[in-house]
Residue, then its C-alpha position, 0 to 999 in steps of 0.5 A: m460336266h462334273t469332270l469337264f469343269l472340274t480339269l477347267l478348275i485345276i488349269d485355272a488355278v495353276a494358272l493363276i498361281a503361276v501369274v501370281i507368283l511373276q507379280s512384281s513385289k515391293s521385295a521383285g520377287l522372282s519377275g526381277a528376276i524374269s522382268g530384271g534384263a526387260e527394264q535395262l533393256f525396254g526401260k521401266q515403262k514397259a515393266r509396269g505395263m507388264d505389271l498392269v497385265l499381269h494384274r489384269i490376267t490376274i483378275v480373269l482367272a479369278v472370276l474364272f474359278f469362281i465360275f469354275a467352283l460354284a460349276v463342280t459344285v452344281f454338277g457335282e455327282 
């Protein structure tokens, strides 16, 4: 059980890092390079929608991270 939760924790941590990097900031960062074409094609509203989706995914992944971290601690060897 410990190995399962540890594996899920590592996968969740990598996914959380990726989603945070994809979010836009004041300087646009990496997400500006990815969604820059989407802004031209779909307009600003779609880009804001993408930021909202990434924000919600970040919240879910952060909650899962804490749950998996606690599970690893409880089921530790």
